[in-house]
C-alpha positions in Angstrom: -16.5 -33.7 -27.7 -18.1 -30.3 -28.9 -20.4 -30.3 -26.1 -17.5 -30.6 -23.6 -15.7 -27.8 -25.3 -18.6 -25.5 -25.1 -19.3 -26.3 -21.6 -15.6 -25.8 -20.5 -15.5 -22.4 -22.6 -18.7 -21.4 -20.7 -17.0 -22.0 -17.2 -14.1 -20.2 -18.0 -15.7 -17.1 -19.3 -18.1 -17.2 -16.2 -15.1 -17.3 -13.9 -13.4 -14.5 -15.7 -16.6 -12.6 -15.3 -16.9 -13.2 -11.5 -13.0 -12.1 -11.4 -13.5 -9.1 -13.1 -17.0 -8.0 -11.4 -15.3 -7.0 -8.1 -13.8 -3.5 -8.1 -12.9 -1.6 -4.8 -11.7 1.6 -6.5 -12.6 4.5 -4.5 -12.7 5.9 -0.9 -13.5 3.7 2.0 -13.6 4.1 5.9 -11.1 1.5 7.4 -11.6 0.7 11.0 -8.8 -1.4 12.8 -9.7 -2.9 16.1 -6.5 -2.4 18.0 -5.8 -2.8 21.7 -5.9 1.0 22.3 -9.6 0.9 20.8 -11.2 1.1 17.4 -9.2 3.3 15.0 -11.0 4.9 11.7 -9.3 6.4 8.9 -9.9 7.1 5.4 -8.3 4.8 2.8 -8.3 4.9 -1.0 -8.1 2.1 -3.5 -7.4 2.2 -7.0 -7.7 -1.0 -8.8 -6.6 -2.0 -12.4 -7.5 -5.6 -13.2 -6.0 -7.6 -10.0 -3.7 -5.0 -9.4 -4.2 -2.6 -6.3 -2.8 0.7 -5.2 -3.6 1.8 -1.7 -3.3 5.3 0.0 -4.0 5.4 3.8 -3.7 8.1 6.4 -1.1 7.4 9.1 -1.7 8.4 12.6 0.4 11.7 12.3 -1.6 12.7 9.0 1.0 11.3 6.6 0.1 9.6 3.7 1.0 5.7 3.4 1.0 3.9 0.1 0.9 0.1 -0.6 0.1 -2.3 -3.3 -1.7 -5.4 -3.2 -4.0 -7.4 -5.3 -7.7 -8.4 -5.5 -8.7 -12.0 -6.5 -12.2 -12.8 -6.9 -13.7 -11.7 -3.6 -10.2 -11.8 -1.7 -8.0 -8.8 -1.1 -4.7 -8.3 0.1 -2.2 -5.1 0.4 1.0 -4.3 2.1 2.1 -1.1 3.4 5.4 -0.1 5.2 5.3 2.2 8.3 8.2 4.0 9.7 8.0 4.6 13.4 10.5 5.6 16.1 11.1 1.8 16.6 12.1 1.3 13.1 10.3 0.3 9.7 7.8 -2.5 9.6 5.5 -3.9 6.9 1.9 -4.7 7.6 -0.2 -7.2 5.4 -3.7 -6.8 5.4 -5.9 -9.8 4.0 -9.6 -9.8 4.0 -12.8 -10.8 2.0 -15.0 -8.3 0.0 -18.6 -8.4 0.1 -20.3 -5.5 -2.0 -19.5 -2.0 -0.4 -18.1 -3.7 2.9 -14.8 -5.7 3.4 -13.2 -7.3 6.6 -10.4 -9.2 7.4 -7.1 -9.3 9.7 -3.7 -7.8 9.4 -0.5 -8.8 11.7 0.6 -5.9 13.8 4.1 -7.1 15.3 3.1 -10.6 15.9 -0.7 -9.9 17.0 -3.5 -10.3 14.6 -5.7 -7.4 14.4 -9.4 -7.3 12.9 -10.5 -4.6 10.4 -13.6 -3.7 8.6 -14.0 -1.0 5.8 -17.0 0.6 4.2 -17.0 2.4 0.8 -17.9 6.0 1.2 -21.0 7.1 -0.8 -20.3 9.1 -3.9 
């Protein structure tokens, strides 16, 4: 029984370490593969545990903010854009692989691929 408890505790601690090891805080270059071609813009992530705060540059130079989560190597964040056609939400989902990440977001019913690379300090 004691061995089982120790093994369980070790697994829980190892899982907690893996979850805590990923931190995307910093400046990144985000490239979206849109029907109009690739669009690259700066993006900033501030991570506190699993909580994520996002600042992105919009098309007209405006700052777009959002929130999200990091769970293990999974990342997800939501922004709200205001356009002449109205306001809409965009949910980005992806996987983190070191200083790179990739995934998709939904642009009004169309899935769009994105990649991001962390900027050197």
